[in-house]
C-alpha positions as CSV (number, residue, x, y, z in Angstrom):
1,M,0.0,0.0,0.0
2,N,1.0,3.6,-0.5
3,I,0.1,5.7,2.5
4,L,0.4,9.4,3.1
5,F,0.2,10.7,6.6
6,A,-0.9,14.3,6.9
7,L,-0.1,16.2,10.1
8,Y,-1.8,19.3,11.4
9,H,1.5,20.7,12.6
10,N,5.2,20.2,11.9
11,L,7.5,17.5,13.3
12,S,7.8,19.1,16.7
13,S,4.3,17.9,17.6
14,N,3.6,14.9,19.8
15,S,1.5,13.5,16.9
16,A,4.6,13.4,14.7
17,S,6.1,10.9,17.2
18,H,3.0,8.7,16.6
19,V,3.2,9.0,12.9
20,D,7.0,8.3,12.9
21,G,6.4,5.2,15.1
22,V,3.8,3.5,12.9
23,A,5.3,4.7,9.6
24,R,8.7,3.0,10.4
25,Q,6.9,-0.3,11.2
26,L,4.6,-0.1,8.1
27,I,7.7,0.4,5.9
28,A,9.3,-2.6,7.5
29,R,6.2,-4.6,6.6
30,G,6.7,-3.6,2.9
31,H,4.5,-0.6,2.5
32,N,5.4,2.9,1.2
33,C,4.8,5.8,3.5
34,A,5.3,9.6,3.3
35,V,4.5,12.4,5.7
36,A,3.0,15.8,4.7
37,I,3.3,18.7,7.0
38,P,1.9,22.3,6.7
39,D,5.2,24.0,7.7
40,A,8.8,23.1,8.7
41,D,9.5,25.7,11.4
42,A,10.6,23.2,14.0
43,G,11.5,19.6,14.7
44,T,13.0,18.9,11.2
45,T,15.8,16.8,12.7
46,R,13.9,15.4,15.6
47,F,13.7,11.8,14.2
48,G,17.1,11.7,12.6
49,T,17.3,10.0,9.3
50,T,13.8,8.7,8.4
51,P,12.9,5.9,6.0
52,Y,10.0,8.0,4.7
53,R,9.9,11.3,2.8
54,V,8.7,14.4,4.6
55,L,7.1,17.0,2.4
56,L,5.2,20.3,2.8
57,F,1.5,20.2,1.8
58,D,2.2,21.9,-1.5
59,E,5.1,19.6,-2.4
60,A,3.0,16.5,-1.6
61,A,0.1,17.7,-3.7
62,R,2.3,18.4,-6.7
63,A,4.1,15.0,-6.4
64,L,0.9,13.1,-6.0
65,T,-0.9,14.7,-8.9
66,A,2.2,14.1,-11.1
67,G,2.4,10.4,-9.9
68,R,5.9,10.9,-8.5
69,L,5.5,10.4,-4.7
70,F,5.5,6.7,-4.5
71,P,7.6,4.2,-6.5
72,P,5.8,1.5,-8.5
73,T,6.5,-2.0,-7.2
74,A,5.9,-5.4,-8.6
75,A,3.7,-6.6,-5.7
76,D,2.0,-4.8,-2.8
77,A,2.7,-6.3,0.6
78,G,-0.9,-5.5,1.8
79,G,-2.8,-7.5,-0.8
80,G,-0.3,-8.9,-3.3
81,A,-1.6,-6.8,-6.2
82,E,0.6,-4.8,-8.5
83,N,1.4,-1.3,-7.1
84,N,1.3,1.4,-9.7
85,G,2.6,4.1,-7.4
86,A,-0.8,5.8,-6.8
87,L,-2.0,6.9,-3.4
88,D,-4.1,4.3,-1.5
89,V,-4.7,5.9,1.9
90,L,-4.5,9.5,3.0
91,H,-4.4,9.3,6.8
92,C,-5.3,12.7,8.2
93,W,-3.9,13.1,11.7
94,T,-7.0,14.9,13.2
95,P,-9.9,16.5,11.4
96,R,-8.6,20.1,11.8
97,E,-9.3,22.7,9.2
98,K,-5.9,22.7,7.5
99,L,-6.1,19.0,7.0
100,R,-9.7,19.1,5.7
101,K,-8.6,21.7,3.1
102,F,-5.6,19.6,2.1
103,R,-7.7,16.5,1.7
104,D,-10.3,18.3,-0.4
105,R,-7.5,19.7,-2.6
106,L,-6.2,16.2,-3.3
107,A,-9.7,14.7,-3.6
108,A,-10.4,17.0,-6.6
109,K,-7.4,15.5,-8.5
110,I,-6.8,11.9,-7.6
111,P,-8.6,8.9,-6.0
112,F,-7.7,7.5,-2.6
113,S,-9.3,6.3,0.6
114,T,-9.5,8.8,3.5
115,V,-8.9,7.8,7.1
116,I,-9.2,10.4,9.9
117,H,-7.3,10.0,13.2
118,L,-8.8,11.2,16.4
119,E,-6.7,11.8,19.5
120,D,-8.7,14.5,21.4
121,N,-12.2,15.8,22.0
122,E,-12.0,18.2,19.1
123,W,-15.1,20.1,20.1
124,Q,-13.9,20.7,23.6
125,I,-10.6,22.0,22.3
126,A,-12.3,24.4,19.9
127,R,-14.6,25.6,22.7
128,S,-11.5,26.1,25.0
129,F,-9.8,28.2,22.4
130,L,-12.8,30.2,21.2
131,G,-14.8,30.5,24.4
132,D,-18.4,29.5,24.8
133,R,-19.7,32.4,22.8
134,G,-17.1,32.1,20.1
135,F,-17.9,28.4,19.7
136,S,-21.6,29.1,19.5
137,L,-20.9,31.6,16.7
138,A,-18.6,29.1,15.0
139,Q,-21.4,26.5,15.0
140,R,-23.6,28.9,13.1
141,D,-20.7,30.1,10.8
142,K,-21.0,33.6,12.3
143,L,-17.5,34.2,13.6
144,P,-16.4,37.8,12.9
145,H,-13.1,36.4,11.7
146,A,-11.9,33.4,9.7
147,F,-12.2,30.1,11.5
148,P,-8.8,29.1,12.9
149,E,-7.2,26.4,10.7
150,S,-5.6,24.8,13.7
151,L,-9.1,23.8,15.1
152,T,-11.8,21.5,13.9
153,S,-14.7,23.4,12.3
154,P,-18.3,22.5,13.5
155,V,-19.5,23.7,10.1
156,H,-17.1,21.9,7.8
157,A,-16.2,18.8,9.8
158,P,-19.4,16.9,9.2
159,A,-18.7,16.7,5.5
160,F,-15.1,15.8,6.2
161,F,-16.2,13.0,8.5
162,A,-18.7,11.8,5.9
163,A,-16.0,11.6,3.3
164,A,-13.8,9.4,5.5
165,A,-13.8,5.6,4.9
166,G,-12.9,5.1,8.5
167,F,-11.5,6.5,11.7
168,T,-8.5,5.5,13.9
169,L,-8.7,6.4,17.6
170,L,-6.1,6.7,20.4
171,I,-8.6,5.6,22.9
172,D,-12.0,3.9,22.6
173,S,-14.0,6.7,24.2
174,L,-13.3,8.8,21.1
175,A,-15.8,6.6,19.2
176,E,-18.6,8.9,20.4
177,L,-17.3,11.5,18.0
178,V,-17.5,9.2,15.0
179,P,-20.7,9.3,12.8
180,P,-22.8,6.1,13.1
181,G,-21.9,3.3,10.8
182,K,-18.3,4.5,10.2
183,P,-15.7,1.8,11.0
184,T,-13.1,2.5,13.7
185,S,-9.9,1.0,14.9
186,V,-8.1,1.8,18.2
187,F,-4.4,1.7,18.8
188,W,-2.2,3.0,21.6
189,P,0.9,4.9,20.9
190,A,4.3,3.7,22.1
191,V,7.8,5.2,22.3
192,D,11.3,4.5,20.9
193,T,12.6,2.3,23.7
194,Q,16.2,2.8,22.5
195,I,15.7,6.3,23.7
196,F,13.1,6.1,26.5
197,H,14.1,3.4,28.9
198,P,15.0,3.0,32.6
199,R,18.3,4.6,33.6
200,E,20.2,6.0,36.6
201,P,19.8,9.7,37.2
202,N,22.7,11.7,35.6
203,P,24.2,13.8,38.4
204,G,26.0,16.0,35.9
205,L,22.7,16.9,34.3
206,R,21.1,17.6,37.7
207,K,24.0,20.0,38.4
208,E,23.7,21.6,35.0
209,L,20.0,22.4,35.7
210,N,20.9,23.8,39.1
211,I,18.7,21.4,41.1
212,P,19.3,21.9,44.8
213,D,20.8,18.9,46.7
214,G,18.1,17.0,48.5
215,A,15.2,18.4,46.4
216,A,12.6,16.0,45.1
217,L,12.4,16.5,41.3
218,F,9.5,16.2,39.0
219,V,9.3,16.7,35.2
220,Y,6.3,17.7,33.1
221,S,6.9,17.3,29.3
222,G,3.9,18.9,27.7
223,N,2.6,22.2,26.2
224,M,0.2,24.4,28.1
225,H,-2.8,25.7,26.2
226,A,-6.3,26.9,26.7
227,A,-7.7,23.3,27.2
228,N,-5.2,22.2,29.9
229,F,-3.8,25.3,31.6
230,R,-5.7,24.7,34.8
231,E,-4.1,21.2,35.0
232,V,-0.6,22.6,34.5
233,R,-1.4,25.3,37.1
234,S,-2.4,22.6,39.6
235,L,1.0,20.9,39.1
236,Y,2.7,24.2,40.0
237,L,0.5,24.4,43.0
238,A,1.4,20.9,44.1
239,I,5.1,21.7,44.0
240,H,4.5,24.9,45.9
241,L,2.6,23.0,48.6
242,L,5.4,20.5,49.0
243,N,7.9,23.3,49.6
244,R,5.6,25.0,52.1
245,Q,5.2,21.7,53.9
246,G,9.0,21.5,54.3
247,R,9.8,19.0,51.5
248,P,12.1,20.8,49.0
249,A,10.9,20.1,45.5
250,R,11.4,21.4,41.9
251,L,9.5,21.0,38.7
252,I,11.2,20.9,35.3
253,R,8.9,22.1,32.5
254,L,9.4,21.0,28.9
255,G,7.2,22.4,26.2
256,K,5.7,25.6,25.0
257,D,3.2,27.9,26.7
258,D,0.5,28.9,24.2
259,I,-1.4,30.7,27.0
260,R,-0.2,32.7,30.0
261,L,-1.3,31.9,33.5
262,P,-3.5,34.6,35.2
263,Y,-1.9,37.9,36.1
264,G,0.1,37.6,39.4
265,Y,0.1,33.8,39.2
266,E,3.0,33.2,36.8
267,D,5.8,34.4,39.0
268,W,4.5,32.5,42.0
269,A,4.0,29.3,40.0
270,R,7.5,29.4,38.7
271,Q,9.1,30.0,42.0
272,Y,10.1,26.4,42.2
273,S,10.1,25.5,38.5
274,I,12.7,25.4,35.8
275,P,11.2,26.2,32.4
276,L,13.3,24.7,29.5
277,G,10.8,25.4,26.7
278,F,10.6,23.1,23.6
279,V,13.4,20.6,23.6
280,E,13.8,18.9,20.2
281,D,16.5,16.3,21.1
282,R,14.5,13.3,22.3
283,H,17.7,11.8,24.0
284,R,17.9,14.9,26.2
285,I,14.2,14.7,27.0
286,A,14.7,11.1,28.1
287,D,17.7,12.1,30.2
288,I,15.7,14.8,31.9
289,L,12.8,12.4,32.6
290,G,15.4,10.0,34.1
291,L,16.1,12.6,36.8
292,A,12.6,12.6,38.1
293,D,11.6,11.0,41.3
294,I,7.9,10.7,40.2
295,L,6.2,11.5,36.9
296,I,2.9,13.3,37.1
297,Q,-0.1,13.7,34.8
298,P,-2.4,16.2,36.4
299,G,-6.1,16.4,35.6
300,R,-9.6,15.0,36.4
301,P,-12.4,13.3,34.6
302,D,-14.1,15.9,32.4
303,P,-15.1,16.3,28.7
304,F,-11.5,17.1,27.7
305,N,-9.6,14.3,29.6
306,D,-12.2,11.6,29.1
307,L,-11.7,11.6,25.3
308,R,-7.9,11.8,25.1
309,F,-4.7,9.8,25.5
310,P,-1.9,12.1,26.9
311,S,1.0,11.5,24.6
312,K,3.6,11.8,27.4
313,L,2.2,8.8,29.3
314,P,4.0,6.1,27.3
315,E,7.2,8.0,27.9
316,F,6.5,8.1,31.6
317,F,5.7,4.4,31.9
318,A,8.8,3.4,29.8
319,M,11.1,5.2,32.3
320,A,10.1,2.8,35.1
321,K,9.3,5.7,37.4
322,P,6.3,6.0,39.7
323,V,3.4,7.6,37.8
324,I,0.6,9.7,39.3
325,L,-2.4,10.2,37.0
326,P,-6.2,10.9,37.3
327,R,-8.9,8.3,37.1
328,T,-9.8,9.1,33.5
329,N,-8.6,7.8,30.0
330,I,-5.6,5.6,30.8
331,G,-6.3,6.0,34.5
332,L,-9.4,3.8,34.0
333,V,-7.1,0.9,33.0
334,T,-4.2,1.3,35.4
335,R,-4.4,-0.4,38.8
336,H,-4.0,1.9,41.8
337,L,-0.8,1.2,43.7
338,Q,0.3,-1.4,41.2
339,D,0.6,0.1,37.7
340,A,0.3,3.8,38.9
341,Y,-0.9,6.0,41.7
342,V,-4.4,6.8,40.5
343,L,-6.3,9.8,41.9
344,D,-10.0,10.6,41.5
345,N,-8.9,14.2,40.9
346,A,-5.2,14.9,40.3
347,N,-5.3,18.5,41.6
348,G,-2.6,20.3,43.5
349,P,-3.4,19.2,47.1
350,N,-4.1,15.6,46.0
351,I,-0.9,15.4,44.0
352,A,1.1,16.8,47.0
353,A,-0.4,14.2,49.3
354,A,0.3,11.4,46.8
355,V,4.0,12.5,46.4
356,T,4.4,12.5,50.2
357,H,3.0,9.0,50.4
358,I,5.2,7.6,47.6
359,L,8.4,9.3,48.8
360,G,7.7,8.2,52.4
361,S,7.6,4.5,51.4
362,P,10.6,3.0,49.6
363,Y,8.7,-0.2,49.0
364,L,5.8,1.6,47.3
365,R,8.2,3.7,45.3
366,Q,9.9,0.6,44.0
367,Q,6.7,-1.2,43.4
368,L,5.2,1.6,41.3
369,G,8.4,1.9,39.3
370,Q,8.3,-1.8,38.4
371,G,4.6,-1.6,37.8
372,A,5.1,1.3,35.4
373,I,7.6,-0.6,33.2
374,N,5.5,-3.8,33.3
375,F,2.4,-1.8,32.2
376,Y,4.4,-0.3,29.3
377,N,5.7,-3.7,28.2
378,N,2.2,-5.3,28.3
379,N,0.4,-2.5,26.6
380,F,2.5,-0.4,24.3
381,S,4.1,-1.5,21.0
382,W,4.6,0.2,17.7
383,Q,4.7,-3.2,16.0
384,R,1.3,-4.0,17.2
385,A,0.0,-0.6,16.4
386,A,1.2,-0.9,12.8
387,Q,-0.3,-4.4,12.4
388,T,-3.6,-2.9,13.6
389,L,-3.4,-0.1,11.0
390,E,-2.4,-2.5,8.2
391,K,-5.4,-4.7,8.8
392,F,-7.7,-1.6,9.0
393,Y,-6.4,-0.1,5.8
394,T,-6.7,-3.4,4.0
395,A,-10.3,-3.9,5.1
396,L,-11.3,-0.4,4.1
397,L,-9.7,-0.7,0.7
398,T,-11.3,-4.1,0.2
399,T,-14.7,-2.9,1.2
400,N,-14.8,0.6,-0.2
401,G,-12.0,0.9,-2.7
402,K,-10.9,4.5,-3.5
403,T,-13.1,7.6,-3.7
404,E,-12.8,9.0,-7.2
405,P,-12.0,12.7,-7.6
406,V,-14.9,15.1,-8.0
407,A,-15.0,16.5,-11.5
């Protein structure tokens, strides 16, 4: 099969890690893959040498319409048929506007089967960014400005969803966003275990980052935006509470802040934190995670968290560190005090109490670290994810074939 993955952002996004993981495995299974991105501002060297081509949307569109993106082969590994180099599957990584427009542009020229990937509650994200009033106006196509291409449009998404042959989901709860009758397939993301694996903390790195001796250390590797800033704020609060309670603690923040904390809160929140911003080098990210005493995913059950799979969690579990997380999404599967420390609401006070419990019990700390790596090994695999996608693509193409371009 010839598969083009289309990302809503460049290679610096967490979604790019997922595409890289499955694309490498699909290529190893005999398929041709390429990745289309809207811009190349960051992350261009994040995955080193890739076995797939990375193209801008315009480059991919020109190559596809000219029949030059994929090489013809004698037999296609997916079904044994001759492969003429034409596109079989366009896998749009989320239904956001820039991807809808890219798909429609291609669909006017060439035939292919469309698959849409869901990894978040798209409507909740749009509501968080636009506000309740803005989202209400967007539903009626009455926004006083152009709809943001980085969000999913409530006006145009239904036609995009209808054009899809099927949907892939990061977690089964996302199926409630899929139109009735559309086939779905669920896979969990993994990590590159040659990079993310258990290790002893690097004392030189701890010194480089100016971590005080005796301070408990926590690492949060994620962006802060309108949909999750309250959760990140609660993590700052937990670290502040630990220090007030006499337990020295520091938080290393990796990632970008797309929204500022409320006035007067930012300086207080960062009193005990070390913001490093976006770190492209995944080896350095893993080394920093290796410094942590505990890895924490803040949050609670709500419309945003219930329909998502935090991309940092496979990294957390792969490091064999105790993991604290809320009882939603993956927290509904992990066993409390075995695979992870599961909180009904992972807010500031509850996180601080959980940290105190774990650090006060060497046995529990060891048990949770071992439970984390066991959970990773039992549940996360790029090979299994690629096999799941291969079967799904094959079934869709067998059942539906390709959608012919609209004249």
